[in-house]
Structures are given as C-alpha cells and as structure tokens.
PDB file with one MODEL, atoms N, CA, C and O in Angstrom:
MODEL        1
ATOM      1  N   MET A   1     -10.167 -12.530  -5.806  1.00  0.00           N
ATOM      2  CA  MET A   1      -9.467 -11.878  -6.900  1.00  0.00           C
ATOM      3  C   MET A   1      -9.128 -12.864  -8.014  1.00  0.00           C
ATOM      4  O   MET A   1      -9.158 -12.497  -9.188  1.00  0.00           O
ATOM      5  N   PHE A   2      -8.818 -14.070  -7.676  1.00  0.00           N
ATOM      6  CA  PHE A   2      -8.330 -15.017  -8.655  1.00  0.00           C
ATOM      7  C   PHE A   2      -9.359 -16.061  -9.072  1.00  0.00           C
ATOM      8  O   PHE A   2      -8.985 -17.092  -9.631  1.00  0.00           O
ATOM      9  N   THR A   3     -10.633 -15.826  -8.818  1.00  0.00           N
ATOM     10  CA  THR A   3     -11.692 -16.773  -9.251  1.00  0.00           C
ATOM     11  C   THR A   3     -12.277 -16.290 -10.532  1.00  0.00           C
ATOM     12  O   THR A   3     -12.321 -15.099 -10.839  1.00  0.00           O
ATOM     13  N   THR A   4     -12.744 -17.310 -11.299  1.00  0.00           N
ATOM     14  CA  THR A   4     -13.408 -16.932 -12.548  1.00  0.00           C
ATOM     15  C   THR A   4     -14.937 -16.846 -12.384  1.00  0.00           C
ATOM     16  O   THR A   4     -15.652 -16.349 -13.254  1.00  0.00           O
ATOM     17  N   GLY A   5     -15.404 -17.350 -11.235  1.00  0.00           N
ATOM     18  CA  GLY A   5     -16.836 -17.348 -11.020  1.00  0.00           C
ATOM     19  C   GLY A   5     -17.560 -18.299 -11.988  1.00  0.00           C
ATOM     20  O   GLY A   5     -17.047 -19.373 -12.305  1.00  0.00           O
ATOM     21  N   SER A   6     -18.731 -17.909 -12.447  1.00  0.00           N
ATOM     22  CA  SER A   6     -19.441 -18.741 -13.349  1.00  0.00           C
ATOM     23  C   SER A   6     -19.118 -18.474 -14.801  1.00  0.00           C
ATOM     24  O   SER A   6     -19.649 -19.137 -15.692  1.00  0.00           O
ATOM     25  N   VAL A   7     -18.261 -17.515 -15.043  1.00  0.00           N
ATOM     26  CA  VAL A   7     -17.886 -17.109 -16.393  1.00  0.00           C
ATOM     27  C   VAL A   7     -16.700 -17.922 -16.830  1.00  0.00           C
ATOM     28  O   VAL A   7     -15.684 -17.999 -16.140  1.00  0.00           O
ATOM     29  N   ASP A   8     -16.853 -18.557 -18.046  1.00  0.00           N
ATOM     30  CA  ASP A   8     -15.736 -19.233 -18.643  1.00  0.00           C
ATOM     31  C   ASP A   8     -14.929 -18.210 -19.509  1.00  0.00           C
ATOM     32  O   ASP A   8     -15.505 -17.328 -20.144  1.00  0.00           O
ATOM     33  N   GLY A   9     -13.672 -18.354 -19.508  1.00  0.00           N
ATOM     34  CA  GLY A   9     -12.842 -17.460 -20.274  1.00  0.00           C
ATOM     35  C   GLY A   9     -12.028 -16.519 -19.413  1.00  0.00           C
ATOM     36  O   GLY A   9     -11.487 -16.941 -18.391  1.00  0.00           O
ATOM     37  N   THR A  10     -11.926 -15.285 -19.785  1.00  0.00           N
ATOM     38  CA  THR A  10     -11.032 -14.350 -19.084  1.00  0.00           C
ATOM     39  C   THR A  10     -11.871 -13.441 -18.193  1.00  0.00           C
ATOM     40  O   THR A  10     -12.904 -12.910 -18.600  1.00  0.00           O
ATOM     41  N   VAL A  11     -11.377 -13.280 -16.936  1.00  0.00           N
ATOM     42  CA  VAL A  11     -12.000 -12.391 -15.958  1.00  0.00           C
ATOM     43  C   VAL A  11     -10.881 -11.365 -15.560  1.00  0.00           C
ATOM     44  O   VAL A  11      -9.764 -11.723 -15.187  1.00  0.00           O
ATOM     45  N   GLU A  12     -11.266 -10.107 -15.668  1.00  0.00           N
ATOM     46  CA  GLU A  12     -10.294  -9.057 -15.308  1.00  0.00           C
ATOM     47  C   GLU A  12     -10.867  -8.263 -14.108  1.00  0.00           C
ATOM     48  O   GLU A  12     -11.992  -7.764 -14.135  1.00  0.00           O
ATOM     49  N   ARG A  13     -10.017  -8.176 -13.044  1.00  0.00           N
ATOM     50  CA  ARG A  13     -10.426  -7.440 -11.863  1.00  0.00           C
ATOM     51  C   ARG A  13      -9.366  -6.381 -11.566  1.00  0.00           C
ATOM     52  O   ARG A  13      -8.171  -6.585 -11.779  1.00  0.00           O
ATOM     53  N   LYS A  14      -9.840  -5.270 -11.078  1.00  0.00           N
ATOM     54  CA  LYS A  14      -8.939  -4.157 -10.703  1.00  0.00           C
ATOM     55  C   LYS A  14      -8.998  -3.898  -9.214  1.00  0.00           C
ATOM     56  O   LYS A  14     -10.040  -4.087  -8.587  1.00  0.00           O
ATOM     57  N   ALA A  15      -7.887  -3.466  -8.645  1.00  0.00           N
ATOM     58  CA  ALA A  15      -7.823  -3.258  -7.221  1.00  0.00           C
ATOM     59  C   ALA A  15      -7.071  -1.934  -6.960  1.00  0.00           C
ATOM     60  O   ALA A  15      -6.378  -1.416  -7.835  1.00  0.00           O
ATOM     61  N   PHE A  16      -7.230  -1.408  -5.738  1.00  0.00           N
ATOM     62  CA  PHE A  16      -6.583  -0.187  -5.311  1.00  0.00           C
ATOM     63  C   PHE A  16      -6.747   0.950  -6.321  1.00  0.00           C
ATOM     64  O   PHE A  16      -5.786   1.410  -6.937  1.00  0.00           O
ATOM     65  N   PHE A  17      -8.002   1.384  -6.468  1.00  0.00           N
ATOM     66  CA  PHE A  17      -8.384   2.491  -7.303  1.00  0.00           C
ATOM     67  C   PHE A  17      -7.947   2.306  -8.739  1.00  0.00           C
ATOM     68  O   PHE A  17      -7.572   3.272  -9.404  1.00  0.00           O
ATOM     69  N   GLY A  18      -7.990   1.104  -9.216  1.00  0.00           N
ATOM     70  CA  GLY A  18      -7.630   0.802 -10.634  1.00  0.00           C
ATOM     71  C   GLY A  18      -6.174   0.774 -10.942  1.00  0.00           C
ATOM     72  O   GLY A  18      -5.782   0.739 -12.108  1.00  0.00           O
ATOM     73  N   SER A  19      -5.337   0.789  -9.891  1.00  0.00           N
ATOM     74  CA  SER A  19      -3.859   0.784 -10.166  1.00  0.00           C
ATOM     75  C   SER A  19      -3.330  -0.613 -10.438  1.00  0.00           C
ATOM     76  O   SER A  19      -2.368  -0.783 -11.188  1.00  0.00           O
ATOM     77  N   MET A  20      -3.958  -1.619  -9.827  1.00  0.00           N
ATOM     78  CA  MET A  20      -3.463  -2.946 -10.007  1.00  0.00           C
ATOM     79  C   MET A  20      -4.500  -3.777 -10.728  1.00  0.00           C
ATOM     80  O   MET A  20      -5.703  -3.608 -10.532  1.00  0.00           O
ATOM     81  N   ILE A  21      -4.018  -4.676 -11.561  1.00  0.00           N
ATOM     82  CA  ILE A  21      -4.938  -5.466 -12.385  1.00  0.00           C
ATOM     83  C   ILE A  21      -4.634  -6.960 -12.175  1.00  0.00           C
ATOM     84  O   ILE A  21      -3.476  -7.373 -12.107  1.00  0.00           O
ATOM     85  N   PHE A  22      -5.696  -7.743 -12.076  1.00  0.00           N
ATOM     86  CA  PHE A  22      -5.561  -9.190 -11.923  1.00  0.00           C
ATOM     87  C   PHE A  22      -6.403  -9.831 -13.026  1.00  0.00           C
ATOM     88  O   PHE A  22      -7.602  -9.569 -13.123  1.00  0.00           O
ATOM     89  N   GLU A  23      -5.809 -10.632 -13.819  1.00  0.00           N
ATOM     90  CA  GLU A  23      -6.519 -11.285 -14.933  1.00  0.00           C
ATOM     91  C   GLU A  23      -6.421 -12.780 -14.755  1.00  0.00           C
ATOM     92  O   GLU A  23      -5.329 -13.338 -14.643  1.00  0.00           O
ATOM     93  N   THR A  24      -7.572 -13.422 -14.729  1.00  0.00           N
ATOM     94  CA  THR A  24      -7.640 -14.845 -14.568  1.00  0.00           C
ATOM     95  C   THR A  24      -8.214 -15.487 -15.855  1.00  0.00           C
ATOM     96  O   THR A  24      -9.223 -15.028 -16.389  1.00  0.00           O
ATOM     97  N   VAL A  25      -7.570 -16.523 -16.323  1.00  0.00           N
ATOM     98  CA  VAL A  25      -8.027 -17.206 -17.526  1.00  0.00           C
ATOM     99  C   VAL A  25      -8.213 -18.672 -17.181  1.00  0.00           C
ATOM    100  O   VAL A  25      -7.276 -19.355 -16.768  1.00  0.00           O
ATOM    101  N   LYS A  26      -9.444 -19.146 -17.359  1.00  0.00           N
ATOM    102  CA  LYS A  26      -9.690 -20.582 -17.120  1.00  0.00           C
ATOM    103  C   LYS A  26      -9.307 -21.320 -18.381  1.00  0.00           C
ATOM    104  O   LYS A  26      -9.850 -21.078 -19.458  1.00  0.00           O
ATOM    105  N   GLN A  27      -8.332 -22.249 -18.218  1.00  0.00           N
ATOM    106  CA  GLN A  27      -7.801 -22.987 -19.321  1.00  0.00           C
ATOM    107  C   GLN A  27      -8.636 -24.275 -19.576  1.00  0.00           C
ATOM    108  O   GLN A  27      -9.462 -24.677 -18.756  1.00  0.00           O
ATOM    109  N   ASP A  28      -8.387 -24.876 -20.712  1.00  0.00           N
ATOM    110  CA  ASP A  28      -9.197 -26.047 -21.107  1.00  0.00           C
ATOM    111  C   ASP A  28      -8.996 -27.221 -20.161  1.00  0.00           C
ATOM    112  O   ASP A  28      -9.918 -28.011 -19.963  1.00  0.00           O
ATOM    113  N   ASP A  29      -7.812 -27.353 -19.574  1.00  0.00           N
ATOM    114  CA  ASP A  29      -7.566 -28.483 -18.707  1.00  0.00           C
ATOM    115  C   ASP A  29      -8.015 -28.272 -17.267  1.00  0.00           C
ATOM    116  O   ASP A  29      -7.749 -29.104 -16.399  1.00  0.00           O
ATOM    117  N   GLY A  30      -8.715 -27.125 -17.010  1.00  0.00           N
ATOM    118  CA  GLY A  30      -9.281 -26.862 -15.683  1.00  0.00           C
ATOM    119  C   GLY A  30      -8.370 -25.999 -14.834  1.00  0.00           C
ATOM    120  O   GLY A  30      -8.779 -25.555 -13.762  1.00  0.00           O
ATOM    121  N   ALA A  31      -7.166 -25.750 -15.272  1.00  0.00           N
ATOM    122  CA  ALA A  31      -6.223 -24.919 -14.504  1.00  0.00           C
ATOM    123  C   ALA A  31      -6.569 -23.442 -14.710  1.00  0.00           C
ATOM    124  O   ALA A  31      -7.275 -23.066 -15.645  1.00  0.00           O
ATOM    125  N   LEU A  32      -6.047 -22.633 -13.809  1.00  0.00           N
ATOM    126  CA  LEU A  32      -6.236 -21.173 -13.938  1.00  0.00           C
ATOM    127  C   LEU A  32      -4.890 -20.540 -14.306  1.00  0.00           C
ATOM    128  O   LEU A  32      -3.858 -20.838 -13.704  1.00  0.00           O
ATOM    129  N   GLY A  33      -4.930 -19.684 -15.283  1.00  0.00           N
ATOM    130  CA  GLY A  33      -3.767 -18.885 -15.637  1.00  0.00           C
ATOM    131  C   GLY A  33      -3.986 -17.506 -15.018  1.00  0.00           C
ATOM    132  O   GLY A  33      -5.016 -16.877 -15.261  1.00  0.00           O
ATOM    133  N   ILE A  34      -3.045 -17.040 -14.235  1.00  0.00           N
ATOM    134  CA  ILE A  34      -3.170 -15.749 -13.541  1.00  0.00           C
ATOM    135  C   ILE A  34      -2.104 -14.796 -13.996  1.00  0.00           C
ATOM    136  O   ILE A  34      -0.926 -15.148 -14.052  1.00  0.00           O
ATOM    137  N   THR A  35      -2.512 -13.582 -14.324  1.00  0.00           N
ATOM    138  CA  THR A  35      -1.637 -12.502 -14.705  1.00  0.00           C
ATOM    139  C   THR A  35      -1.894 -11.319 -13.806  1.00  0.00           C
ATOM    140  O   THR A  35      -3.054 -10.963 -13.594  1.00  0.00           O
ATOM    141  N   THR A  36      -0.869 -10.695 -13.269  1.00  0.00           N
ATOM    142  CA  THR A  36      -1.028  -9.508 -12.431  1.00  0.00           C
ATOM    143  C   THR A  36      -0.138  -8.413 -12.997  1.00  0.00           C
ATOM    144  O   THR A  36       0.857  -8.680 -13.670  1.00  0.00           O
ATOM    145  N   GLY A  37      -0.515  -7.195 -12.713  1.00  0.00           N
ATOM    146  CA  GLY A  37       0.359  -6.071 -13.193  1.00  0.00           C
ATOM    147  C   GLY A  37      -0.135  -4.726 -12.673  1.00  0.00           C
ATOM    148  O   GLY A  37      -1.139  -4.634 -11.966  1.00  0.00           O
ATOM    149  N   VAL A  38       0.579  -3.726 -13.034  1.00  0.00           N
ATOM    150  CA  VAL A  38       0.246  -2.346 -12.622  1.00  0.00           C
ATOM    151  C   VAL A  38      -0.289  -1.653 -13.866  1.00  0.00           C
ATOM    152  O   VAL A  38       0.401  -1.553 -14.881  1.00  0.00           O
ATOM    153  N   GLU A  39      -1.547  -1.168 -13.775  1.00  0.00           N
ATOM    154  CA  GLU A  39      -2.178  -0.486 -14.916  1.00  0.00           C
ATOM    155  C   GLU A  39      -2.015   1.038 -14.781  1.00  0.00           C
ATOM    156  O   GLU A  39      -1.745   1.718 -15.770  1.00  0.00           O
ATOM    157  N   ASN A  40      -2.176   1.565 -13.584  1.00  0.00           N
ATOM    158  CA  ASN A  40      -2.092   2.986 -13.361  1.00  0.00           C
ATOM    159  C   ASN A  40      -1.254   3.255 -12.107  1.00  0.00           C
ATOM    160  O   ASN A  40      -1.763   3.079 -11.000  1.00  0.00           O
ATOM    161  N   PRO A  41      -0.013   3.668 -12.235  1.00  0.00           N
ATOM    162  CA  PRO A  41       0.865   3.811 -11.052  1.00  0.00           C
ATOM    163  C   PRO A  41       0.613   5.028 -10.178  1.00  0.00           C
ATOM    164  O   PRO A  41       1.227   5.165  -9.120  1.00  0.00           O
ATOM    165  N   VAL A  42      -0.291   5.926 -10.609  1.00  0.00           N
ATOM    166  CA  VAL A  42      -0.490   7.193  -9.860  1.00  0.00           C
ATOM    167  C   VAL A  42      -0.962   6.933  -8.431  1.00  0.00           C
ATOM    168  O   VAL A  42      -0.399   7.525  -7.510  1.00  0.00           O
ATOM    169  N   PRO A  43      -1.977   6.070  -8.189  1.00  0.00           N
ATOM    170  CA  PRO A  43      -2.371   5.861  -6.804  1.00  0.00           C
ATOM    171  C   PRO A  43      -1.253   5.230  -5.960  1.00  0.00           C
ATOM    172  O   PRO A  43      -1.184   5.499  -4.761  1.00  0.00           O
ATOM    173  N   LEU A  44      -0.410   4.434  -6.521  1.00  0.00           N
ATOM    174  CA  LEU A  44       0.716   3.837  -5.774  1.00  0.00           C
ATOM    175  C   LEU A  44       1.740   4.897  -5.426  1.00  0.00           C
ATOM    176  O   LEU A  44       2.298   4.882  -4.328  1.00  0.00           O
ATOM    177  N   VAL A  45       1.994   5.809  -6.336  1.00  0.00           N
ATOM    178  CA  VAL A  45       2.939   6.915  -6.040  1.00  0.00           C
ATOM    179  C   VAL A  45       2.389   7.830  -4.995  1.00  0.00           C
ATOM    180  O   VAL A  45       3.118   8.255  -4.099  1.00  0.00           O
ATOM    181  N   ILE A  46       1.090   8.154  -5.087  1.00  0.00           N
ATOM    182  CA  ILE A  46       0.457   9.024  -4.048  1.00  0.00           C
ATOM    183  C   ILE A  46       0.524   8.333  -2.709  1.00  0.00           C
ATOM    184  O   ILE A  46       0.861   8.983  -1.719  1.00  0.00           O
ATOM    185  N   LEU A  47       0.225   7.061  -2.623  1.00  0.00           N
ATOM    186  CA  LEU A  47       0.278   6.333  -1.374  1.00  0.00           C
ATOM    187  C   LEU A  47       1.717   6.402  -0.804  1.00  0.00           C
ATOM    188  O   LEU A  47       1.896   6.656   0.387  1.00  0.00           O
ATOM    189  N   PHE A  48       2.700   6.185  -1.624  1.00  0.00           N
ATOM    190  CA  PHE A  48       4.118   6.249  -1.197  1.00  0.00           C
ATOM    191  C   PHE A  48       4.432   7.682  -0.634  1.00  0.00           C
ATOM    192  O   PHE A  48       5.060   7.810   0.417  1.00  0.00           O
ATOM    193  N   LEU A  49       4.008   8.693  -1.316  1.00  0.00           N
ATOM    194  CA  LEU A  49       4.302  10.050  -0.825  1.00  0.00           C
ATOM    195  C   LEU A  49       3.577  10.372   0.448  1.00  0.00           C
ATOM    196  O   LEU A  49       4.156  11.016   1.323  1.00  0.00           O
ATOM    197  N   VAL A  50       2.322   9.953   0.604  1.00  0.00           N
ATOM    198  CA  VAL A  50       1.585  10.195   1.815  1.00  0.00           C
ATOM    199  C   VAL A  50       2.191   9.434   2.976  1.00  0.00           C
ATOM    200  O   VAL A  50       2.324   9.993   4.065  1.00  0.00           O
ATOM    201  N   LEU A  51       2.559   8.195   2.785  1.00  0.00           N
ATOM    202  CA  LEU A  51       3.183   7.419   3.876  1.00  0.00           C
ATOM    203  C   LEU A  51       4.539   8.026   4.266  1.00  0.00           C
ATOM    204  O   LEU A  51       4.881   8.075   5.447  1.00  0.00           O
ATOM    205  N   THR A  52       5.305   8.487   3.273  1.00  0.00           N
ATOM    206  CA  THR A  52       6.582   9.126   3.588  1.00  0.00           C
ATOM    207  C   THR A  52       6.362  10.401   4.398  1.00  0.00           C
ATOM    208  O   THR A  52       7.097  10.653   5.353  1.00  0.00           O
ATOM    209  N   ALA A  53       5.360  11.213   4.035  1.00  0.00           N
ATOM    210  CA  ALA A  53       5.074  12.445   4.782  1.00  0.00           C
ATOM    211  C   ALA A  53       4.669  12.151   6.203  1.00  0.00           C
ATOM    212  O   ALA A  53       5.139  12.791   7.144  1.00  0.00           O
ATOM    213  N   VAL A  54       3.777  11.161   6.356  1.00  0.00           N
ATOM    214  CA  VAL A  54       3.269  10.835   7.700  1.00  0.00           C
ATOM    215  C   VAL A  54       4.428  10.269   8.570  1.00  0.00           C
ATOM    216  O   VAL A  54       4.541  10.641   9.738  1.00  0.00           O
ATOM    217  N   LEU A  55       5.233   9.432   8.053  1.00  0.00           N
ATOM    218  CA  LEU A  55       6.354   8.878   8.816  1.00  0.00           C
ATOM    219  C   LEU A  55       7.362   9.931   9.173  1.00  0.00           C
ATOM    220  O   LEU A  55       7.922   9.905  10.269  1.00  0.00           O
ATOM    221  N   THR A  56       7.615  10.883   8.253  1.00  0.00           N
ATOM    222  CA  THR A  56       8.492  11.996   8.536  1.00  0.00           C
ATOM    223  C   THR A  56       7.957  12.919   9.648  1.00  0.00           C
ATOM    224  O   THR A  56       8.710  13.404  10.493  1.00  0.00           O
ATOM    225  N   MET A  57       6.647  13.143   9.618  1.00  0.00           N
ATOM    226  CA  MET A  57       6.025  13.949  10.721  1.00  0.00           C
ATOM    227  C   MET A  57       6.108  13.234  12.053  1.00  0.00           C
ATOM    228  O   MET A  57       6.401  13.852  13.076  1.00  0.00           O
ATOM    229  N   ILE A  58       5.862  11.978  12.047  1.00  0.00           N
ATOM    230  CA  ILE A  58       5.932  11.185  13.285  1.00  0.00           C
ATOM    231  C   ILE A  58       7.363  11.227  13.840  1.00  0.00           C
ATOM    232  O   ILE A  58       7.551  11.378  15.048  1.00  0.00           O
ATOM    233  N   GLN A  59       8.322  11.102  13.010  1.00  0.00           N
ATOM    234  CA  GLN A  59       9.723  11.130  13.404  1.00  0.00           C
ATOM    235  C   GLN A  59      10.060  12.526  13.984  1.00  0.00           C
ATOM    236  O   GLN A  59      10.716  12.604  15.023  1.00  0.00           O
ATOM    237  N   ALA A  60       9.643  13.579  13.363  1.00  0.00           N
ATOM    238  CA  ALA A  60       9.871  14.950  13.847  1.00  0.00           C
ATOM    239  C   ALA A  60       9.239  15.186  15.183  1.00  0.00           C
ATOM    240  O   ALA A  60       9.864  15.764  16.072  1.00  0.00           O
ATOM    241  N   ILE A  61       7.987  14.744  15.350  1.00  0.00           N
ATOM    242  CA  ILE A  61       7.249  14.921  16.622  1.00  0.00           C
ATOM    243  C   ILE A  61       7.986  14.121  17.708  1.00  0.00           C
ATOM    244  O   ILE A  61       8.151  14.627  18.817  1.00  0.00           O
ATOM    245  N   TYR A  62       8.426  12.909  17.428  1.00  0.00           N
ATOM    246  CA  TYR A  62       9.095  12.097  18.408  1.00  0.00           C
ATOM    247  C   TYR A  62      10.408  12.805  18.869  1.00  0.00           C
ATOM    248  O   TYR A  62      10.674  12.921  20.065  1.00  0.00           O
ATOM    249  N   ARG A  63      11.202  13.265  17.896  1.00  0.00           N
ATOM    250  CA  ARG A  63      12.413  13.988  18.276  1.00  0.00           C
ATOM    251  C   ARG A  63      12.145  15.225  19.070  1.00  0.00           C
ATOM    252  O   ARG A  63      12.892  15.526  20.001  1.00  0.00           O
ATOM    253  N   GLY A  64      11.092  15.970  18.739  1.00  0.00           N
ATOM    254  CA  GLY A  64      10.729  17.157  19.494  1.00  0.00           C
ATOM    255  C   GLY A  64      10.316  16.805  20.943  1.00  0.00           C
ATOM    256  O   GLY A  64      10.700  17.493  21.888  1.00  0.00           O
ATOM    257  N   LEU A  65       9.554  15.759  21.094  1.00  0.00           N
ATOM    258  CA  LEU A  65       9.144  15.349  22.432  1.00  0.00           C
ATOM    259  C   LEU A  65      10.333  14.822  23.260  1.00  0.00           C
ATOM    260  O   LEU A  65      10.442  15.079  24.459  1.00  0.00           O
ATOM    261  N   LYS A  66      11.177  14.111  22.608  1.00  0.00           N
ATOM    262  CA  LYS A  66      12.383  13.630  23.271  1.00  0.00           C
ATOM    263  C   LYS A  66      13.239  14.766  23.743  1.00  0.00           C
ATOM    264  O   LYS A  66      13.731  14.743  24.871  1.00  0.00           O
ATOM    265  N   GLN A  67      13.428  15.756  22.916  1.00  0.00           N
ATOM    266  CA  GLN A  67      14.222  16.950  23.274  1.00  0.00           C
ATOM    267  C   GLN A  67      13.546  17.688  24.430  1.00  0.00           C
ATOM    268  O   GLN A  67      14.230  18.115  25.360  1.00  0.00           O
ATOM    269  N   ARG A  68      12.255  17.846  24.395  1.00  0.00           N
ATOM    270  CA  ARG A  68      11.495  18.551  25.454  1.00  0.00           C
ATOM    271  C   ARG A  68      11.651  17.735  26.775  1.00  0.00           C
ATOM    272  O   ARG A  68      11.794  18.331  27.843  1.00  0.00           O
ATOM    273  N   ARG A  69      11.625  16.446  26.708  1.00  0.00           N
ATOM    274  CA  ARG A  69      11.792  15.639  27.922  1.00  0.00           C
ATOM    275  C   ARG A  69      13.158  15.846  28.561  1.00  0.00           C
ATOM    276  O   ARG A  69      13.311  15.976  29.776  1.00  0.00           O
ATOM    277  N   GLU A  70      14.150  15.868  27.654  1.00  0.00           N
ATOM    278  CA  GLU A  70      15.553  16.098  28.164  1.00  0.00           C
ATOM    279  C   GLU A  70      15.651  17.490  28.872  1.00  0.00           C
ATOM    280  O   GLU A  70      16.269  17.629  29.927  1.00  0.00           O
ATOM    281  N   GLN A  71      15.021  18.486  28.248  1.00  0.00           N
ATOM    282  CA  GLN A  71      15.006  19.831  28.830  1.00  0.00           C
ATOM    283  C   GLN A  71      14.346  19.836  30.186  1.00  0.00           C
ATOM    284  O   GLN A  71      14.859  20.448  31.123  1.00  0.00           O
ATOM    285  N   LEU A  72      13.239  19.179  30.306  1.00  0.00           N
ATOM    286  CA  LEU A  72      12.544  19.126  31.579  1.00  0.00           C
ATOM    287  C   LEU A  72      13.330  18.356  32.642  1.00  0.00           C
ATOM    288  O   LEU A  72      13.334  18.730  33.816  1.00  0.00           O
ATOM    289  N   LEU A  73      13.998  17.272  32.215  1.00  0.00           N
ATOM    290  CA  LEU A  73      14.834  16.536  33.157  1.00  0.00           C
ATOM    291  C   LEU A  73      16.020  17.367  33.643  1.00  0.00           C
ATOM    292  O   LEU A  73      16.349  17.328  34.829  1.00  0.00           O
ATOM    293  N   GLU A  74      16.668  18.122  32.748  1.00  0.00           N
ATOM    294  CA  GLU A  74      17.732  19.023  33.107  1.00  0.00           C
ATOM    295  C   GLU A  74      17.267  20.125  34.069  1.00  0.00           C
ATOM    296  O   GLU A  74      17.989  20.499  34.993  1.00  0.00           O
ATOM    297  N   ALA A  75      16.069  20.630  33.842  1.00  0.00           N
ATOM    298  CA  ALA A  75      15.550  21.708  34.677  1.00  0.00           C
ATOM    299  C   ALA A  75      15.200  21.182  36.064  1.00  0.00           C
ATOM    300  O   ALA A  75      15.353  21.916  37.041  1.00  0.00           O
ATOM    301  N   SER A  76      14.729  19.917  36.189  1.00  0.00           N
ATOM    302  CA  SER A  76      14.361  19.400  37.472  1.00  0.00           C
ATOM    303  C   SER A  76      15.608  19.014  38.276  1.00  0.00           C
ATOM    304  O   SER A  76      15.540  18.969  39.504  1.00  0.00           O
ATOM    305  N   ASP A  77      16.713  18.743  37.644  1.00  0.00           N
ATOM    306  CA  ASP A  77      17.991  18.397  38.358  1.00  0.00           C
ATOM    307  C   ASP A  77      18.608  19.657  38.947  1.00  0.00           C
ATOM    308  O   ASP A  77      19.301  19.577  39.961  1.00  0.00           O
ATOM    309  N   SER A  78      18.384  20.784  38.357  1.00  0.00           N
ATOM    310  CA  SER A  78      19.021  22.025  38.815  1.00  0.00           C
ATOM    311  C   SER A  78      18.446  22.579  40.068  1.00  0.00           C
ATOM    312  O   SER A  78      18.899  23.618  40.549  1.00  0.00           O
TER     313      SER A  78
ENDMDL
END
C-alpha cells in the first residue's frame, strides 16, 4: 500500500471498495510522505450495519438456546 514502485512522484491507491485512500509521495530526500483518509464512507457504514445485524442474530440465537437448555433441564428434574 505504501510503496511508490518504479514511479516517482505521487501514487494513489484505494482499498475496501474505494472507501479508503492511501497516497504516497516520494520526496526529494528519499523519504516517503504518506496520507490516508476516507473517500467514500458508504462501504464502511454498510459493513458496520451488517456486522451489527450478524452479532445481534448470534446473541438472540444464543439466548434462545440457553433458554431451551434451561427448559430441558427443568423437565428432566421433574
């Protein structure tokens, strides 16, 4: 991400469906100037929403299974 390759000057690379941008500038003294930022926040928001939905479903399934286990344990004690 942070290499300039064989090109002198500015190299711009995008990641995660174009939402993140990495810009590398090779300076005269041989150092690299690196700039990062968010260009398009939509994929990041979608990822956040999907992860939130998946984690909520996992938590609901876990609670349901835990409740079912308790019911079965109570039924077997009777």
